[in-house]
C-alpha positions in Angstrom: 128.6 89.8 101.2 128.8 86.6 103.3 131.9 85.3 105.0 135.4 86.4 104.0 135.8 88.7 101.1 138.1 88.0 98.2 139.8 91.3 97.5 139.7 90.9 93.8 135.8 90.6 94.0 135.6 94.0 95.6 136.2 96.0 92.4 132.9 95.3 90.8 131.0 95.7 94.1 132.6 99.0 94.7 131.9 100.1 91.1 128.2 99.3 91.3 127.8 100.8 94.8 129.5 104.0 93.5 127.3 104.1 90.4 124.1 103.4 92.3 125.1 106.0 95.0 125.4 108.6 92.3 122.0 107.8 90.9 120.4 107.8 94.4 122.0 111.1 95.3 120.7 112.7 92.1 117.1 111.5 92.9 117.5 112.9 96.4 118.6 116.2 95.1 115.7 116.3 92.7 113.2 115.7 95.5 114.9 118.5 97.6 114.5 120.9 94.7 110.8 119.9 94.4 110.1 120.3 98.1 112.3 123.1 99.5 112.3 123.6 103.2 111.5 127.1 104.4 113.8 128.5 107.1 112.7 127.0 110.5 110.2 124.7 108.7 109.6 121.0 108.7 112.2 119.3 106.3 109.6 117.5 104.2 111.9 116.5 101.4 114.4 114.8 103.8 111.5 113.2 105.7 109.9 111.9 102.4 113.3 110.8 101.0 114.1 108.8 104.1 110.7 107.2 104.4 110.4 106.4 100.8 113.9 104.9 100.8 113.1 102.7 103.8 109.9 101.5 102.1 111.8 100.6 99.0 114.5 98.7 101.0 111.8 96.6 102.6 110.5 95.7 99.1 114.0 95.1 97.8 115.0 92.8 100.6 111.9 90.6 100.0 112.6 90.5 96.3 116.3 89.6 96.5 116.1 87.3 99.5 112.8 85.6 99.3 111.6 85.6 95.7 114.6 84.5 93.6 118.3 84.7 93.9 119.6 87.9 92.4 122.9 88.5 90.7 125.6 89.2 93.3 125.7 92.8 92.3 122.0 93.6 92.5 121.8 94.1 96.2 124.9 96.3 96.5 123.8 98.4 93.5 120.3 98.9 94.7 120.6 98.6 98.4 123.9 100.2 99.4 124.2 102.2 96.2 120.9 103.7 95.0 119.0 103.6 98.2 122.1 104.4 100.3 122.7 107.4 98.1 119.0 108.4 98.1 118.4 108.3 101.9 120.1 110.9 103.9 120.0 110.4 107.7 123.0 112.7 108.1 121.1 115.6 106.5 118.2 114.7 108.8 120.4 115.1 111.9 121.8 118.4 110.6 118.3 119.7 109.9 117.2 118.6 113.4 120.2 120.5 114.8 119.2 123.5 112.8 115.7 123.4 114.2 117.0 123.1 117.8 119.4 126.0 117.3 116.6 128.2 115.9 114.6 127.6 119.0 112.1 125.2 117.4 112.7 122.4 119.9 109.2 120.9 119.6 109.5 120.7 115.9 113.0 119.3 116.1 112.0 116.5 118.5 108.9 115.8 116.5 110.9 115.5 113.3 113.5 113.3 115.1 110.9 110.9 116.5 108.6 111.1 113.6 111.3 110.1 111.1 112.5 107.2 113.2 109.0 105.9 113.7 108.0 106.5 110.0 111.2 104.9 108.7 110.8 101.7 110.7 107.1 101.4 109.8 108.1 102.0 106.2 110.5 99.1 106.1 107.8 96.9 107.7 105.2 98.1 105.2 107.5 97.5 102.3 108.1 94.0 103.4 104.4 93.3 103.9 103.4 94.9 100.6 105.9 93.0 98.7 104.9 89.7 100.3 101.2 90.4 99.7 101.9 91.4 96.1 103.7 88.1 95.6 100.7 86.1 97.1 102.4 85.6 100.4 105.1 83.3 99.0 108.5 83.5 100.5 
């Protein structure tokens, strides 16, 4: 949202963010069920969720900012809603804390640094892939 926000415009935005967030959270839960983390093990589901979500946000931002103007509710629904509900950096921090408390400091710091690096690279990759798929037009 740019500039000042008209309060009566917030209702639809909050509605699509909430609906999208529910969908994203369901997808995250499904991935966590498919990829359970063993005690003291690397949290692959959370890592995959966050990296995939970052890749998709890179693609989404190219599509809604460079390809064509999207309806004003698309970005809040997909970006803040679906992808915000899907990614879970708070769970990531809790899992890193659990690894630290269990004495797996090397794995904890590897997970912390690896997720940060992979997430940033995923956004950049998403942007580049989207632009390449569109023939470099922006």
